[in-house]
C-alpha positions in Angstrom: -22.0 0.4 30.8 -19.1 -1.6 29.4 -16.2 -0.3 27.4 -17.6 -1.9 24.2 -21.0 -0.3 24.8 -19.4 3.1 25.3 -17.2 2.6 22.3 -20.2 1.9 20.1 -21.8 5.2 21.3 -18.6 7.1 20.5 -18.4 5.5 17.0 -22.0 6.7 16.4 -21.6 10.3 17.6 -18.3 11.0 15.9 -18.1 11.4 12.1 -17.6 8.1 10.3 -13.9 7.1 10.0 -12.8 9.5 12.8 -11.6 6.8 15.2 -8.2 5.3 14.3 -7.3 1.8 15.6 -4.9 3.4 18.1 -7.6 5.7 19.4 -9.8 2.7 19.8 -7.1 1.0 21.9 -6.6 4.1 24.0 -10.4 4.5 24.6 -10.8 0.9 25.7 -7.9 0.9 28.1 -8.6 4.3 29.5 -12.2 3.2 30.2 -10.8 0.6 32.6 -8.7 3.2 34.3 -5.2 2.5 32.8 -2.8 5.3 32.5 -1.0 6.3 29.3 2.3 4.9 30.5 0.8 1.4 31.0 -1.0 1.5 27.7 2.2 2.4 25.9 4.2 -0.3 27.6 1.7 -3.0 26.9 1.0 -2.0 23.3 4.6 -1.3 22.4 4.0 2.3 21.3 5.9 5.4 22.4 4.4 7.1 25.5 4.3 10.4 23.8 2.4 8.9 20.8 -0.2 7.4 23.1 -0.6 10.6 25.0 -1.0 12.7 21.8 -3.5 10.1 20.4 -5.6 10.4 23.6 -5.5 14.2 23.5 -6.8 14.1 19.9 -9.6 11.7 20.9 -10.7 13.9 23.8 -10.7 17.0 21.5 -12.9 15.2 18.9 -15.4 14.3 21.7 -15.3 17.8 23.1 -16.3 19.2 19.7 -19.2 16.8 19.4 -20.5 17.0 23.0 -19.9 20.8 23.2 -18.1 20.6 26.6 -14.6 19.9 27.8 -13.8 16.1 27.6 -10.6 14.8 29.3 -9.2 11.5 30.2 -10.4 12.0 33.8 -14.0 12.8 33.1 -14.9 11.1 29.7 -16.3 7.9 31.4 -18.6 9.7 33.8 -19.7 12.1 31.1 -20.6 9.4 28.6 -22.5 7.4 31.2 -24.5 10.5 32.3 -25.3 11.5 28.7 -26.2 8.2 27.2 -26.9 5.5 29.8 -30.7 6.1 29.4 -30.8 6.3 25.6 -31.5 2.9 24.1 -31.5 4.5 20.6 -27.8 3.9 20.5 -28.3 0.2 20.5 -30.2 0.4 17.2 -28.3 -0.3 14.0 -27.2 2.6 11.9 -29.5 3.3 8.9 -27.6 3.3 5.5 -29.0 5.9 3.1 -28.6 4.8 -0.5 -27.4 7.5 -2.8 -29.1 7.9 -6.2 -27.1 6.7 -9.2 -25.1 9.3 -11.0 -23.0 9.3 -14.2 -19.5 8.2 -13.5 -17.0 10.9 -13.9 -13.3 10.0 -14.0 -11.2 11.0 -11.0 -7.9 12.7 -11.6 -5.3 9.9 -11.8 -2.9 9.6 -8.9 -4.2 7.2 -6.3 -5.7 3.7 -6.5 -8.5 3.4 -9.1 -11.8 3.1 -7.0 -13.5 -0.3 -6.8 -16.0 -0.9 -9.5 -14.7 2.1 -11.5 -15.2 1.6 -15.3 -11.8 3.3 -15.7 -10.0 0.3 -14.2 -8.7 -2.2 -16.8 -9.0 -5.7 -15.3 -6.3 -8.2 -16.2 -8.5 -11.2 -15.9 -5.8 -13.8 -16.2 -3.5 -12.5 -13.4 -6.5 -11.5 -11.3 -7.9 -15.0 -11.4 -4.5 -16.4 -10.4 -4.2 -13.9 -7.5 -7.7 -14.8 -6.2 -7.0 -18.5 -6.4 -3.7 -18.1 -4.4 -5.4 -16.2 -1.5 -8.0 -19.0 -1.3 -5.3 -21.6 -0.8 -4.3 -22.8 2.7 -1.3 -20.8 3.7 -1.2 -19.0 0.3 1.6 -16.5 -0.5 1.3 -14.0 -3.3 4.1 -11.6 -4.2 3.3 -8.8 -6.6 6.1 -6.9 -8.4 5.5 -3.8 -10.4 7.3 -0.5 -10.9 6.1 2.7 -9.3 2.7 4.0 -10.6 2.1 0.7 -12.5 -1.1 -0.1 -10.6 -0.1 -2.1 -7.5 -2.4 -0.2 -5.1 -5.4 -0.6 -7.4 -4.7 -4.3 -7.7 -4.3 -4.8 -4.0 -7.5 -3.0 -3.4 -9.3 -5.5 -5.5 -7.6 -8.5 -3.9 -8.7 -7.2 -0.5 -12.3 -6.6 -1.8 -12.4 -10.2 -3.1 -11.2 -11.5 0.2 -14.0 -9.5 1.9 -16.6 -11.2 -0.3 -15.2 -14.5 0.9 -15.8 -13.3 4.5 -12.0 -13.4 5.2 -10.5 -11.0 7.7 -8.1 -8.5 6.2 -5.1 -6.7 7.7 -3.5 -4.2 5.3 -0.2 -2.6 6.2 1.8 -0.1 4.3 5.5 0.0 5.3 5.8 3.6 4.2 3.7 4.5 7.3 6.2 3.0 9.6 8.7 5.3 11.4 12.4 4.9 10.5 13.3 3.4 13.9 10.9 0.5 13.3 13.5 -0.9 10.8 16.4 -0.6 13.2 16.2 -4.1 14.5 14.2 -7.3 13.9 12.6 -7.5 17.3 11.2 -4.0 17.1 10.0 -4.5 13.6 8.2 -7.8 14.3 6.6 -6.3 17.4 5.4 -3.3 15.3 4.0 -5.8 12.8 2.1 -7.8 15.4 0.7 -4.7 17.1 -0.7 -3.3 13.9 -2.2 -6.6 12.8 -3.9 -6.8 16.2 -5.3 -3.3 15.9 -6.6 -3.9 12.4 -8.4 -7.1 13.6 -9.8 -5.0 16.5 -8.0 -7.2 19.0 -6.2 -6.0 22.0 -2.4 -6.3 21.6 -0.9 -8.7 24.1 2.7 -8.8 22.9 4.4 -9.2 26.2 2.4 -12.4 27.0 3.9 -14.2 24.0 7.3 -12.5 23.5 10.4 -14.3 24.9 13.8 -13.0 24.2 15.4 -16.4 24.9 13.5 -18.0 22.1 14.1 -15.1 19.7 11.8 -12.6 18.0 10.9 -14.8 15.0 9.7 -17.6 17.2 7.8 -15.1 19.4 6.2 -13.5 16.4 5.1 -17.0 15.1 3.7 -17.9 18.5 1.8 -14.6 18.8 0.3 -15.1 15.3 -0.6 -18.8 15.7 -1.6 -18.9 19.4 -3.3 -15.6 19.7 -4.3 -13.8 16.5 -5.3 -16.7 14.3 -7.1 -18.4 17.2 -9.2 -15.4 18.0 -10.7 -15.0 14.5 -13.1 -17.5 12.9 -12.1 -17.0 9.3 -8.9 -16.9 7.2 -6.7 -13.9 7.5 -5.3 -12.1 4.4 -2.3 -10.1 5.4 -1.5 -7.5 2.8 2.0 -5.9 3.1 2.5 -3.0 0.7 5.7 -1.1 -0.1 8.1 -4.0 0.9 10.8 -1.8 -0.7 11.0 0.1 2.6 12.1 -3.2 4.2 14.5 -4.0 1.3 16.5 -0.9 2.2 17.6 -2.8 5.3 19.1 -6.1 3.9 19.8 -7.9 7.2 16.3 -7.2 8.5 14.7 -8.0 5.1 16.5 -11.4 4.8 15.3 -12.4 8.3 11.7 -11.2 7.6 11.5 -13.0 4.3 12.8 -16.2 5.7 10.1 -15.9 8.4 7.4 -15.6 5.8 8.8 -18.5 3.9 8.8 -20.6 7.1 5.1 -19.8 7.6 4.4 -20.8 4.1 6.1 -24.1 4.5 4.8 -24.8 7.9 1.2 -24.3 6.7 1.5 -27.6 5.0 1.8 -29.3 8.4 0.4 -26.8 11.0 -3.4 -26.4 10.6 -3.6 -23.0 12.3 -1.2 -21.4 9.9 -3.3 -22.5 7.0 -5.7 -19.7 8.0 -2.9 -17.2 7.0 -2.6 -15.9 3.5 0.1 -13.3 2.8 0.2 -10.7 -0.1 3.4 -8.8 -0.7 3.8 -5.9 -3.0 7.1 -4.2 -4.1 8.9 -2.5 -6.9 12.5 -3.5 -6.5 13.8 -7.0 -7.3 14.0 -8.8 -3.9 17.2 -10.7 -4.5 19.3 -7.6 -5.6 19.4 -5.6 -2.4 19.9 -8.7 -0.3 23.1 -9.6 -2.3 22.0 -13.3 -2.2 22.7 -15.9 -4.9 19.2 -17.1 -4.3 16.2 -15.1 -3.2 14.3 -16.5 -0.1 11.2 -16.4 -2.3 12.5 -18.7 -5.1 9.9 -21.4 -5.7 7.7 -20.0 -2.9 4.2 -18.9 -3.5 2.9 -17.2 -6.6 4.9 -14.4 -8.2 3.0 -11.8 -10.3 4.4 -9.0 -12.4 1.9 -6.4 -13.4 2.3 -5.7 -17.2 1.9 -2.6 -19.2 -1.4 -1.9 -21.0 -1.8 -3.5 -24.4 -3.1 -1.8 -27.5 -6.6 -3.3 -27.1 -6.7 -2.3 -23.4 -5.8 1.3 -24.3 -8.5 1.3 -26.9 -10.9 0.0 -24.4 -9.9 2.7 -21.9 -10.3 5.4 -24.5 -13.9 4.2 -25.2 -14.7 4.4 -21.5 -13.4 8.0 -21.5 -15.7 8.5 -24.5 -12.9 9.7 -26.7 -13.5 9.7 -30.5 -10.1 9.2 -32.1 -9.5 11.3 -35.3 -7.6 8.5 -37.0 -7.2 4.7 -36.7 -3.6 5.0 -35.5 -4.4 7.4 -32.7 -3.7 4.7 -30.1 -0.3 4.0 -31.5 0.5 7.7 -31.6 -0.2 8.0 -27.9 1.5 4.8 -27.0 4.6 5.9 -28.9 4.9 8.7 -26.3 4.1 6.9 -23.0 4.0 3.2 -23.9 1.6 1.1 -22.0 2.4 2.7 -18.6 -0.9 2.7 -16.8 -0.5 6.0 -14.9 1.0 7.9 -17.8 -1.8 6.6 -20.1 -4.6 7.4 -17.6 -3.2 10.9 -17.2 -3.2 11.5 -20.9 -6.7 10.1 -21.4 -8.0 12.2 -18.5 -6.7 15.5 -20.0 -8.0 14.5 -23.4 -11.4 13.8 -21.8 -11.4 17.1 -20.1 -10.8 18.9 -23.4 -7.7 20.7 -22.0 -5.6 19.3 -24.8 -6.0 17.4 -28.1 -4.1 14.3 -29.2 -2.5 16.3 -32.0 -1.1 18.8 -29.5 0.3 16.0 -27.3 2.0 14.4 -30.3 3.3 17.6 -31.9 3.8 20.1 -29.0 6.4 19.2 -26.4 5.2 22.1 -24.1 1.7 20.5 -23.9 3.3 17.2 -23.1 5.4 18.7 -20.3 2.5 20.6 -18.9 0.5 17.4 -18.4 3.4 15.4 -16.9 5.2 18.2 -15.1 4.5 17.1 -11.5 5.3 13.5 -12.2 8.5 14.3 -14.1 9.6 16.7 -11.4 9.1 14.0 -8.7 11.2 11.5 -10.7 13.9 14.2 -11.2 14.0 15.0 -7.5 14.7 11.3 -6.7 17.5 11.2 -9.3 19.0 14.5 -8.0 19.1 13.1 -4.5 20.8 9.9 -5.8 23.7 11.0 -8.2 24.8 7.4 -8.8 21.3 6.5 -10.0 21.2 9.6 -12.2 24.6 8.8 -13.7 23.6 5.2 -14.7 20.3 6.4 -16.1 22.2 9.0 -18.2 24.4 6.2 -19.5 21.4 4.2 -20.5 19.9 7.2 -22.4 23.2 8.0 -24.1 24.2 4.5 -25.1 20.7 3.1 -25.7 21.2 0.6 -22.9 24.6 -0.7 -24.0 26.4 -0.5 -20.7 28.0 -2.8 -18.1 25.2 -2.4 -15.5 25.3 -2.1 -11.7 22.5 -4.5 -11.0 21.4 -2.8 -7.8 21.1 0.6 -9.5 19.4 -1.0 -12.6 16.9 -2.6 -10.2 16.1 0.7 -8.6 15.6 2.4 -11.9 13.3 -0.4 -12.9 11.4 0.0 -9.6 10.9 3.7 -10.4 9.5 2.7 -13.8 12.1 4.7 -15.7 13.6 1.8 -17.6 12.6 -1.7 -18.6 14.3 -4.9 -19.9 13.4 -6.2 -23.3 15.0 -9.3 -24.8 17.9 -8.9 -22.3 18.4 -5.3 -23.4 17.9 -2.3 -21.1 15.7 0.4 -22.5 14.3 3.8 -21.4 10.6 3.0 -20.8 9.1 5.6 -23.1 9.8 8.6 -25.4 8.5 11.0 -22.8 11.3 9.9 -20.4 13.8 9.8 -23.2 13.2 13.4 -24.3 12.8 14.9 -20.8 15.7 13.3 -19.0 18.1 13.6 -21.9 17.9 17.4 -21.3 17.5 17.4 -17.5 20.1 14.8 -16.4 23.2 16.7 -17.7 22.0 19.8 -15.9 21.7 18.1 -12.5 24.9 16.1 -12.8 26.8 19.3 -13.7 25.2 21.1 -10.8 23.3 23.5 -13.0 
């Protein structure tokens, strides 16, 4: 029995989605007799992390097989149990679930694929789809927090899958802090995680050469190993780039590397298979303190807009809401604007019957109840960043008539608390205006 045959058995006996990419790596390498230390050294992970990952895998198998499974005995145990059972070679039967009425999920995470409660911006969606179909395409998506980036990325990845492209989707919030400590470690982490998502064994040390530098080594690993091992274009989705932006030196080097891949794709055929999608909230050029961003005139930039009046009316129809007056949409938008998350949250509570539109418009306590968790989250960020809170208070007090600190303004825009209109800085909506005009003086005065 080969490692791949054994892995197929394990994938079938464990609950779907149990195996992580790192557990798959540990299983394959342990099957050939490698110790955790060797696996950690070759893959670039910490020894303790590999050991703990293996321990969790053996616990999962022990629960399913109802006997103790350890690294020392898992191979012989699986061979004894399943070597004479050809049923595991059969494809898994997919049971279709009967159709059921679609009920809206509580807003918070990405809107599920094919949900009727997602408002498709057909123009920008078409542009994004066209960009990832180009040789060496580069798409950078900017939108404030809770403005729909994750939902948009989900649909880009789904479209790429319909084209039979390979997809590697990384979220920089999942990276440990020490990943960002130096460029070499960051690029090795990137290469390892792309490999695991493509279900390829990481072979970092075979391509990494300190004398040529980490950017060249990363490029060689990508072009000579990863892209050559797959028979379709690769869409590399990099979410939460803001985590990288907090480290300006690292970020500049990384963005310059991405730019070089984009430009080299015009001449290097293998790099034409790579399409990169970046998503972030903060303006790229501000944290880097550069006169020009590395992404000027590179790829396709997209900023996700607020919902328009017709889009809000369309959403209200999908929630099956019957407005009591023709200007109900305007009344709601006067409170939260066209902010997708704030609007979805209001419509969800209106749909559930917990509150009426009249209560939302007239009763501040009803408004605070719906948005309490979100407002508290924003307030906690401001409380932890007094400079940010002070600038936001000035914007509220002076109606945006201040001499701005562009870095802080960019962060407030990234949080979705403010927006720029006709070169004027404004609080994004009345909800934020009312709430933070009361709360900010309290936290700034230490109350």
